[in-house]
FIKOLZA-1660 file (N, C-alpha, C; in steps of 0.1 Angstrom, whole numbers, plus 5000, padded with zeros to 4 digits):
% residues 114
   i   px   py   pz ch aa at
   1 8610 5554 1494  A  M  N
   1 8604 5566 1499  A  M CA
   1 8591 5564 1505  A  M  C
   2 8588 5572 1515  A  V  N
   2 8575 5571 1521  A  V CA
   2 8568 5584 1520  A  V  C
   3 8555 5584 1515  A  S  N
   3 8547 5596 1512  A  S CA
   3 8537 5598 1523  A  S  C
   4 8536 5611 1527  A  Y  N
   4 8527 5616 1537  A  Y CA
   4 8518 5627 1532  A  Y  C
   5 8506 5629 1537  A  L  N
   5 8497 5640 1534  A  L CA
   5 8493 5646 1547  A  L  C
   6 8494 5660 1547  A  C  N
   6 8489 5667 1559  A  C CA
   6 8474 5668 1559  A  C  C
   7 8468 5663 1570  A  C  N
   7 8453 5663 1570  A  C CA
   7 8447 5677 1571  A  C  C
   8 8455 5687 1574  A  E  N
   8 8450 5701 1576  A  E CA
   8 8452 5709 1563  A  E  C
   9 8464 5710 1558  A  C  N
   9 8467 5718 1546  A  C CA
   9 8468 5711 1533  A  C  C
  10 8467 5698 1533  A  N  N
  10 8468 5689 1521  A  N CA
  10 8481 5690 1514  A  N  C
  11 8492 5694 1521  A  R  N
  11 8505 5693 1514  A  R CA
  11 8511 5679 1515  A  R  C
  12 8519 5675 1505  A  R  N
  12 8525 5662 1504  A  R CA
  12 8540 5663 1508  A  R  C
  13 8544 5652 1515  A  Y  N
  13 8558 5652 1519  A  Y CA
  13 8563 5638 1516  A  Y  C
  14 8576 5636 1514  A  K  N
  14 8583 5623 1512  A  K CA
  14 8595 5623 1521  A  K  C
  15 8597 5611 1527  A  F  N
  15 8608 5609 1536  A  F CA
  15 8614 5595 1532  A  F  C
  16 8627 5594 1536  A  D  N
  16 8634 5581 1533  A  D CA
  16 8629 5569 1541  A  D  C
  17 8623 5572 1552  A  R  N
  17 8618 5561 1561  A  R CA
  17 8605 5564 1567  A  R  C
  18 8598 5555 1572  A  E  N
  18 8585 5557 1579  A  E CA
  18 8587 5564 1592  A  E  C
  19 8578 5574 1595  A  I  N
  19 8579 5582 1607  A  I CA
  19 8566 5581 1614  A  I  C
  20 8566 5580 1627  A  T  N
  20 8553 5580 1634  A  T CA
  20 8551 5593 1642  A  T  C
  21 8539 5597 1643  A  R  N
  21 8534 5609 1650  A  R CA
  21 8542 5621 1646  A  R  C
  22 8541 5625 1633  A  L  N
  22 8548 5636 1628  A  L CA
  22 8537 5647 1625  A  L  C
  23 8540 5659 1629  A  N  N
  23 8531 5671 1625  A  N CA
  23 8537 5678 1613  A  N  C
  24 8528 5685 1606  A  C  N
  24 8532 5693 1594  A  C CA
  24 8543 5703 1598  A  C  C
  25 8553 5704 1590  A  P  N
  25 8564 5713 1593  A  P CA
  25 8561 5728 1589  A  P  C
  26 8550 5730 1582  A  I  N
  26 8546 5744 1579  A  I CA
  26 8542 5752 1591  A  I  C
  27 8547 5764 1593  A  S  N
  27 8542 5772 1604  A  S CA
  27 8528 5775 1602  A  S  C
  28 8521 5777 1613  A  R  N
  28 8506 5780 1613  A  R CA
  28 8498 5768 1609  A  R  C
  29 8503 5756 1607  A  C  N
  29 8495 5745 1604  A  C CA
  29 8498 5734 1615  A  C  C
  30 8487 5730 1622  A  D  N
  30 8488 5721 1633  A  D CA
  30 8484 5707 1628  A  D  C
  31 8483 5704 1615  A  G  N
  31 8479 5691 1610  A  G CA
  31 8489 5680 1613  A  G  C
  32 8483 5668 1614  A  E  N
  32 8492 5656 1615  A  E CA
  32 8494 5650 1601  A  E  C
  33 8505 5644 1599  A  L  N
  33 8508 5638 1586  A  L CA
  33 8503 5624 1586  A  L  C
  34 8496 5620 1575  A  E  N
  34 8491 5607 1574  A  E CA
  34 8498 5599 1563  A  E  C
  35 8501 5587 1565  A  L  N
  35 8508 5578 1556  A  L CA
  35 8499 5576 1544  A  L  C
  36 8504 5579 1532  A  I  N
  36 8496 5577 1520  A  I CA
  36 8503 5567 1510  A  I  C
  37 8516 5564 1511  A  G  N
  37 8522 5555 1502  A  G CA
  37 8536 5551 1506  A  G  C
  38 8539 5538 1503  A  L  N
  38 8552 5532 1506  A  L CA
  38 8558 5527 1493  A  L  C
  39 8571 5526 1493  A  G  N
  39 8578 5519 1483  A  G CA
  39 8581 5527 1470  A  G  C
  40 8581 5520 1459  A  N  N
  40 8586 5525 1446  A  N CA
  40 8575 5533 1439  A  N  C
  41 8572 5545 1443  A  E  N
  41 8562 5553 1436  A  E CA
  41 8570 5560 1424  A  E  C
  42 8562 5563 1414  A  Q  N
  42 8568 5571 1403  A  Q CA
  42 8572 5585 1408  A  Q  C
  43 8583 5590 1404  A  P  N
  43 8586 5604 1407  A  P CA
  43 8576 5614 1400  A  P  C
  44 8574 5625 1406  A  Y  N
  44 8564 5635 1401  A  Y CA
  44 8570 5641 1388  A  Y  C
  45 8583 5644 1388  A  L  N
  45 8589 5650 1376  A  L CA
  45 8604 5645 1376  A  L  C
  46 8608 5641 1364  A  Q  N
  46 8622 5638 1361  A  Q CA
  46 8626 5646 1349  A  Q  C
  47 8638 5653 1350  A  I  N
  47 8644 5659 1339  A  I CA
  47 8658 5654 1338  A  I  C
  48 8661 5648 1327  A  T  N
  48 8674 5642 1325  A  T CA
  48 8681 5648 1313  A  T  C
  49 8693 5653 1315  A  L  N
  49 8701 5659 1304  A  L CA
  49 8714 5651 1302  A  L  C
  50 8715 5645 1291  A  D  N
  50 8727 5636 1288  A  D CA
  50 8740 5645 1286  A  D  C
  51 8738 5656 1279  A  E  N
  51 8749 5665 1277  A  E CA
  51 8744 5679 1277  A  E  C
  52 8752 5689 1279  A  L  N
  52 8748 5703 1281  A  L CA
  52 8740 5708 1269  A  L  C
  53 8743 5703 1257  A  D  N
  53 8735 5708 1245  A  D CA
  53 8725 5698 1240  A  D  C
  54 8721 5688 1248  A  S  N
  54 8712 5678 1243  A  S CA
  54 8697 5682 1247  A  S  C
  55 8688 5676 1240  A  V  N
  55 8674 5678 1244  A  V CA
  55 8671 5670 1257  A  V  C
  56 8664 5677 1267  A  P  N
  56 8662 5670 1279  A  P CA
  56 8651 5659 1278  A  P  C
  57 8653 5648 1285  A  K  N
  57 8642 5638 1286  A  K CA
  57 8634 5642 1298  A  K  C
  58 8621 5643 1296  A  V  N
  58 8612 5648 1306  A  V CA
  58 8601 5637 1309  A  V  C
  59 8600 5633 1321  A  I  N
  59 8590 5623 1325  A  I CA
  59 8582 5630 1336  A  I  C
  60 8569 5633 1333  A  Y  N
  60 8560 5640 1341  A  Y CA
  60 8548 5631 1346  A  Y  C
  61 8547 5628 1359  A  K  N
  61 8537 5619 1364  A  K CA
  61 8538 5606 1358  A  K  C
  62 8550 5600 1355  A  G  N
  62 8552 5587 1350  A  G CA
  62 8550 5586 1335  A  G  C
  63 8548 5597 1328  A  E  N
  63 8546 5597 1313  A  E CA
  63 8557 5605 1307  A  E  C
  64 8564 5600 1297  A  E  N
  64 8574 5608 1290  A  E CA
  64 8567 5618 1281  A  E  C
  65 8572 5630 1281  A  I  N
  65 8567 5641 1273  A  I CA
  65 8575 5641 1260  A  I  C
  66 8569 5640 1249  A  K  N
  66 8576 5640 1236  A  K CA
  66 8574 5654 1229  A  K  C
  67 8581 5656 1219  A  L  N
  67 8580 5668 1210  A  L CA
  67 8580 5681 1219  A  L  C
  68 8590 5682 1228  A  K  N
  68 8591 5693 1237  A  K CA
  68 8595 5706 1230  A  K  C
  69 8589 5717 1233  A  Q  N
  69 8592 5730 1228  A  Q CA
  69 8599 5739 1238  A  Q  C
  70 8595 5737 1251  A  E  N
  70 8601 5745 1261  A  E CA
  70 8599 5738 1274  A  E  C
  71 8610 5738 1283  A  V  N
  71 8610 5731 1296  A  V CA
  71 8616 5741 1306  A  V  C
  72 8608 5745 1316  A  I  N
  72 8612 5754 1327  A  I CA
  72 8610 5747 1340  A  I  C
  73 8620 5747 1348  A  F  N
  73 8619 5742 1362  A  F CA
  73 8626 5752 1371  A  F  C
  74 8618 5758 1380  A  H  N
  74 8624 5768 1389  A  H CA
  74 8620 5765 1403  A  H  C
  75 8630 5763 1412  A  W  N
  75 8627 5760 1426  A  W CA
  75 8635 5770 1435  A  W  C
  76 8629 5775 1445  A  E  N
  76 8637 5784 1454  A  E CA
  76 8631 5782 1469  A  E  C
  77 8639 5786 1478  A  T  N
  77 8635 5786 1492  A  T CA
  77 8639 5799 1498  A  T  C
  78 8631 5804 1508  A  D  N
  78 8634 5816 1515  A  D CA
  78 8636 5814 1530  A  D  C
  79 8634 5802 1535  A  T  N
  79 8636 5798 1549  A  T CA
  79 8640 5784 1549  A  T  C
  80 8639 5778 1561  A  S  N
  80 8642 5763 1562  A  S CA
  80 8631 5755 1556  A  S  C
  81 8620 5761 1554  A  I  N
  81 8608 5754 1548  A  I CA
  81 8609 5756 1532  A  I  C
  82 8607 5745 1525  A  P  N
  82 8607 5747 1510  A  P CA
  82 8599 5758 1505  A  P  C
  83 8604 5765 1495  A  G  N
  83 8597 5777 1490  A  G CA
  83 8589 5774 1477  A  G  C
  84 8589 5784 1468  A  G  N
  84 8581 5783 1456  A  G CA
  84 8587 5774 1446  A  G  C
  85 8578 5769 1437  A  I  N
  85 8582 5761 1426  A  I CA
  85 8574 5764 1414  A  I  C
  86 8581 5764 1402  A  T  N
  86 8574 5766 1389  A  T CA
  86 8578 5755 1380  A  T  C
  87 8568 5748 1374  A  I  N
  87 8571 5738 1363  A  I CA
  87 8563 5743 1351  A  I  C
  88 8570 5744 1340  A  E  N
  88 8563 5748 1327  A  E CA
  88 8569 5739 1316  A  E  C
  89 8560 5731 1310  A  I  N
  89 8564 5723 1299  A  I CA
  89 8555 5725 1287  A  I  C
  90 8561 5730 1276  A  E  N
  90 8553 5732 1264  A  E CA
  90 8557 5722 1254  A  E  C
  91 8547 5715 1248  A  H  N
  91 8550 5705 1239  A  H CA
  91 8539 5704 1228  A  H  C
  92 8543 5698 1217  A  A  N
  92 8534 5696 1206  A  A CA
  92 8527 5682 1208  A  A  C
  93 8515 5682 1204  A  E  N
  93 8507 5669 1204  A  E CA
  93 8503 5666 1189  A  E  C
  94 8510 5656 1184  A  A  N
  94 8509 5653 1169  A  A CA
  94 8499 5641 1168  A  A  C
  95 8487 5642 1173  A  S  N
  95 8478 5631 1172  A  S CA
  95 8470 5630 1159  A  S  C
  96 8470 5641 1152  A  N  N
  96 8463 5641 1139  A  N CA
  96 8470 5650 1129  A  N  C
  97 8464 5654 1118  A  K  N
  97 8470 5661 1107  A  K CA
  97 8474 5675 1112  A  K  C
  98 8467 5681 1122  A  H  N
  98 8470 5695 1126  A  H CA
  98 8475 5694 1141  A  H  C
  99 8488 5694 1143  A  P  N
  99 8493 5693 1156  A  P CA
  99 8489 5705 1165  A  P  C
 100 8487 5703 1178  A  K  N
 100 8483 5713 1187  A  K CA
 100 8495 5715 1197  A  K  C
 101 8496 5727 1202  A  S  N
 101 8506 5730 1212  A  S CA
 101 8499 5729 1226  A  S  C
 102 8505 5721 1235  A  K  N
 102 8499 5719 1248  A  K CA
 102 8509 5725 1259  A  K  C
 103 8504 5729 1270  A  R  N
 103 8512 5735 1280  A  R CA
 103 8509 5729 1294  A  R  C
 104 8518 5724 1301  A  I  N
 104 8517 5720 1315  A  I CA
 104 8523 5731 1323  A  I  C
 105 8515 5736 1333  A  E  N
 105 8520 5747 1341  A  E CA
 105 8515 5745 1356  A  E  C
 106 8525 5744 1365  A  E  N
 106 8522 5743 1379  A  E CA
 106 8530 5752 1387  A  E  C
 107 8524 5759 1397  A  R  N
 107 8531 5768 1406  A  R CA
 107 8526 5766 1420  A  R  C
 108 8535 5767 1429  A  I  N
 108 8531 5767 1443  A  I CA
 108 8538 5778 1451  A  I  C
 109 8532 5782 1462  A  K  N
 109 8537 5792 1472  A  K CA
 109 8539 5805 1465  A  K  C
 110 8550 5811 1466  A  S  N
 110 8553 5825 1461  A  S CA
 110 8552 5826 1446  A  S  C
 111 8552 5815 1439  A  H  N
 111 8552 5815 1425  A  H CA
 111 8538 5816 1419  A  H  C
 112 8528 5814 1427  A  V  N
 112 8514 5814 1422  A  V CA
 112 8511 5828 1417  A  V  C
 113 8505 5829 1405  A  R  N
 113 8500 5842 1400  A  R CA
 113 8486 5844 1402  A  R  C
 114 8481 5856 1406  A  F  N
 114 8467 5858 1408  A  F CA
 114 8462 5867 1397  A  F  C
% end
């Protein structure tokens, strides 16, 4: 995979091969895409489910999330351009005698709450 960053809107894109002189595919953005990474980068998010009723294995930014309490992944599109995305991962952090609940939450495009 080859990673690119739009110099205008800062969106990231990945392609199967290196592409030269490519402009951002987002309408109203005239930015050029700059090469930022080649090769075997870690996936941003991996959710693996061995069976329908099993606990999902979640790897977020290269780190496995343990003690999961809730995992939500929602992606949708409304045109030929990728649409909104929601990632929510709630998990316990048992680093001491009193475990804490932590939440990872990311939203883009139409999923952003104001």
